[in-house]
C-alpha positions in Angstrom: 85.0 100.5 85.0 83.3 101.2 88.5 83.0 104.4 90.2 83.2 103.8 93.9 86.5 105.6 94.1 85.9 108.2 91.4 88.0 111.5 91.3 89.9 110.1 94.3 93.7 110.3 94.6 95.5 107.3 96.0 99.1 106.8 97.0 99.9 103.0 97.3 103.3 102.2 98.6 104.9 99.2 97.2 102.2 99.6 94.5 104.2 98.0 91.6 104.0 94.4 92.5 102.3 91.7 94.5 99.5 92.8 96.7 100.0 96.4 96.1 99.9 95.9 92.4 96.4 94.1 92.8 95.2 97.0 95.1 96.5 99.5 92.3 94.4 97.8 89.6 91.5 97.6 92.0 91.4 101.2 92.6 92.0 102.2 88.9 88.9 100.0 87.9 86.9 101.9 90.5 87.9 105.2 89.1 90.8 106.4 91.3 94.0 108.3 90.2 96.7 106.0 91.5 100.2 107.0 92.6 102.7 104.2 92.7 105.2 104.7 95.3 107.9 102.0 95.1 111.6 101.4 94.7 112.1 99.0 91.6 111.8 100.9 88.4 111.3 98.1 86.2 108.1 97.2 88.2 107.0 100.7 88.2 107.2 101.2 84.4 105.6 97.8 83.8 102.7 98.4 86.3 102.2 102.0 84.9 101.7 100.8 81.4 99.3 97.9 82.6 97.2 100.7 84.6 97.3 102.9 81.5 96.2 100.3 79.1 93.2 99.5 81.6 92.2 103.3 81.0 93.5 104.3 84.5 95.1 107.5 85.5 98.5 106.8 87.0 101.7 108.5 88.3 104.8 106.6 89.2 107.0 108.1 91.8 110.2 106.1 92.7 110.4 105.9 96.4 112.3 104.1 99.0 110.0 104.5 102.4 113.1 103.7 104.6 114.6 107.1 103.5 113.0 109.9 105.4 113.5 112.6 102.9 112.1 110.6 99.9 108.9 110.1 101.9 109.0 113.9 102.6 109.2 114.6 98.9 106.5 112.3 97.9 103.7 114.3 99.1 104.3 117.6 97.4 104.9 115.7 94.1 101.4 114.2 94.1 99.8 117.4 95.4 101.5 119.4 92.6 100.4 116.9 90.0 96.8 116.3 91.4 96.0 118.9 93.8 95.1 116.7 96.6 95.7 113.2 98.3 92.5 111.3 99.4 93.9 107.9 100.3 97.2 106.3 101.3 97.7 102.5 101.4 100.8 101.7 103.5 101.4 98.3 101.5 105.2 98.3 101.4 106.5 95.4 103.4 109.2 92.7 103.4 109.2 89.1 105.0 112.1 89.9 107.1 114.5 87.0 108.4 113.3 83.6 108.9 115.1 82.2 112.0 114.8 81.9 115.7 115.4 84.9 118.0 118.6 83.3 119.3 120.1 83.5 115.7 118.8 86.9 114.9 121.0 89.5 113.4 120.3 93.0 114.5 120.6 94.6 111.1 117.9 92.2 109.7 115.8 93.0 112.7 116.1 96.7 112.2 115.6 96.8 108.4 112.5 94.7 108.8 111.1 97.4 111.3 112.2 100.2 109.0 110.2 98.8 106.0 107.4 97.2 107.9 106.6 99.8 110.6 108.7 103.1 110.5 107.9 103.5 106.6 104.2 103.4 107.2 104.6 106.0 110.1 106.6 108.4 107.9 104.2 108.1 105.1 101.2 108.5 107.4 102.7 111.5 109.1 103.6 113.2 105.8 100.2 112.5 104.0 98.3 113.9 107.3 100.0 117.1 107.1 98.0 117.4 103.8 94.8 115.7 105.1 94.3 117.4 108.3 93.8 120.9 107.1 91.4 119.5 104.4 89.5 117.5 107.2 89.3 114.6 104.8 91.4 111.4 104.2 91.6 107.8 104.4 94.6 105.8 105.4 94.8 101.9 105.0 97.7 99.9 106.8 98.4 96.4 105.5 99.1 94.2 108.5 99.6 90.6 108.7 98.3 87.6 110.7 101.9 87.0 112.0 101.0 90.0 114.1 97.4 89.0 115.0 95.3 86.0 114.8 91.6 85.7 114.5 91.3 85.2 118.3 93.7 88.0 119.3 97.5 88.9 118.6 99.7 85.9 118.0 103.4 85.2 117.6 104.8 83.2 114.7 107.9 81.1 115.3 110.8 82.1 113.1 109.2 85.3 112.2 109.8 87.6 115.3 110.8 90.7 113.4 107.7 90.3 110.9 105.4 89.7 113.8 106.7 92.4 116.0 106.5 95.0 113.3 103.1 93.9 112.0 101.9 94.0 115.6 103.1 97.6 115.7 101.3 98.5 112.5 98.0 97.5 114.4 99.1 99.8 117.3 99.7 102.7 114.8 96.4 102.1 113.2 94.5 102.2 116.5 96.5 105.3 117.8 96.1 107.4 114.4 92.5 106.7 114.2 92.0 108.3 117.7 94.5 111.2 116.8 92.9 112.3 113.6 89.1 111.1 113.8 88.0 114.7 114.5 89.2 115.9 111.2 87.1 113.3 109.3 90.0 111.0 108.5 89.6 107.2 108.9 92.6 104.9 109.6 92.1 101.1 109.1 94.3 97.9 109.0 93.6 95.2 106.6 95.3 92.0 107.9 96.0 88.9 105.7 97.5 85.5 106.4 99.1 83.5 103.6 98.7 85.3 100.2 99.4 83.4 97.2 102.5 84.9 95.5 106.5 85.1 95.3 106.7 86.3 99.0 104.6 83.6 100.3 106.7 81.0 98.4 110.0 82.3 99.6 108.7 82.1 103.1 107.7 78.6 102.6 111.0 77.5 100.9 113.1 79.2 103.5 111.1 77.8 106.4 111.6 74.3 104.8 115.4 74.8 104.8 115.2 76.0 108.4 113.2 73.0 109.7 114.8 70.3 107.6 111.7 69.6 105.6 110.4 69.5 102.0 108.4 72.6 100.5 105.6 70.2 100.1 105.5 69.1 103.6 105.6 72.7 104.7 103.0 73.9 102.7 100.7 71.1 103.7 101.4 71.9 107.3 100.6 75.5 106.7 97.4 75.1 104.8 96.2 72.7 107.6 95.8 75.9 109.8 93.2 77.5 107.2 89.7 76.7 107.3 89.6 77.2 103.6 92.6 75.2 103.1 94.2 77.6 100.7 96.0 81.1 100.8 94.1 84.2 99.9 94.5 85.7 96.4 95.9 89.1 95.9 92.5 90.2 94.2 90.7 89.3 97.3 92.6 91.7 99.5 92.4 94.3 96.7 88.6 94.0 96.9 88.6 94.4 100.7 90.8 97.5 100.3 88.6 98.9 97.9 85.8 98.6 100.2 87.7 100.2 103.2 88.8 103.1 100.8 85.1 103.7 99.8 82.1 105.5 101.4 80.5 102.1 101.9 83.0 101.9 105.0 82.5 105.3 106.1 81.6 104.4 109.8 84.6 102.1 110.2 87.8 103.4 111.6 90.4 102.2 114.1 89.6 98.6 112.9 91.9 95.6 111.7 89.9 93.9 109.2 90.9 90.2 108.7 90.8 88.6 105.4 92.7 85.2 105.9 90.7 82.3 104.6 90.0 81.1 108.1 93.4 81.1 109.5 93.7 79.7 112.9 97.3 79.4 114.6 98.4 76.2 115.7 102.2 75.6 116.0 102.8 72.0 117.1 
């Protein structure tokens, strides 16, 4: 077990599966007390047991970040249990609809924003009410290269809702960093592109259906846009997140840190 996050209390939304689970494990391995805030009880229970088996200190709080009152209730539960909140990782997110804008359904668009952007704002808002008086804290938002590419912001055909919400996450990050920096609170964004996992394969499968190609053809086309010719692994993002949460990154705020295996957008 490491000590880079020893004695720190971290809330990780969507922390019971996928990238969030990898981040939770990375934090626990570095000594943090981990609070898992997610909707799916089965995943919460499974991940909680896995973290405890590692020797980690963990609390599971069933939370739907699209429900304002549940977010409001989350912070006092954590403070009552551990006395403080040092880190918030806004990881919860969904892939959103895969379609051209001309075929977009408003309810799907709105729900994507509720999860991928508004939920992050709500969690940050409530946690900052605790962090500001303490003049200490660290917020890490999880962005995506559908909202930014290595040479600037970029769109992504058939992913308008996701791209627009994730571009909003970058704006939220940069704004919050300026608003709360005077209190010693850092706010950064970790941005990835393709990450090996269930969500990525769902997107590839859905896009293949949308474009009338096979999954294999879609995957090959996607990976051609990556210098390393592969998607990132969940543990690689977790490692970067640990760095941003640690004192090693004490001078870094208001930044979008890109970990995307050399992704370069090319939609031809």
